[in-house]
Phi, psi and omega in degrees: 000325180299322179293322179292325176294317178296323177294319178297314178305310182296319181298313179294320178295319180294316179297315178297319179298314178296321177298318180292325176295312178300319180296319178298313179293318179299313180297319179301306182292324178294318180292321177297313180298315182295321179294326180285326186263341183262164180256033185266002174094016173101201186271135179276159177299322180293333176296314179297318177299320178299316179301315181293320180294317179298320177295319179295320177298320179297315181294316181293325176291319179297323177283348183056046181252106184293323181292316177294324177297322178299317179296313181295320179293325177294318177295321177299317178297322178295316178297318179294327175295317177299317177298321180297318179293318181289319184270326179050058176222168186295316178300322178294324176298313181292327176296317176296315180299322178296315180292321177295320177294324177296321176298316179297315179295321178297317178297318177299320179293320178295322179281001180057041178271129180298344178299334178297326180288339182262346185241010186300332186274346186299316178300316179295321179295319178297320179295318179295320177298316177299320177299311182297318178300315180298312184297319182280321182289327179262009174056048179297325185291338179279351181222052184299329182300327179263331190262356186297327180292318178295319178296320179297317179299318180290327176292322177296318179295318178297319178295318179299315180292321179296314179291328175295318176297320178294323176298317178297322178295315182293330175299329170067176179236156175293133180293150178105343177284144178269149176289142182315000000 
């Protein structure tokens, strides 16, 4: 049974890692394309930080290192906080909340608190809620021909966060601990 748990852990970590790699590359090329075609003045500092954070999250998941993942997720939450302050909109708020919740679940998993096994899905759910709010409030569905790439990127990010949370759950906690 221990080998099957290790396989599950590795599988969830690998899927999340691949999602974050795809997300880093997707964000990089999308931001470059957008900077070339838009009149907004180029790439923002937070865009570069996002690429680096997504790559760091991918590497820490591939290494299956929860402590390093905590650091990368904390930096991701900080970048999302900066985006929330700069953009000041509801989707940015939910993106920040999802990353902050991922930091919380990671911390619970490192502390071997059984609450991590019960809350692993919250970061992914928050990201999906933010996606849906964004898609409906900005009417993405009425313009799918142009918006499908942006929608795909947010779905990849939600999947990456969801699989990272599942990896944290599979890492598990020692039985016998009481919930806070």
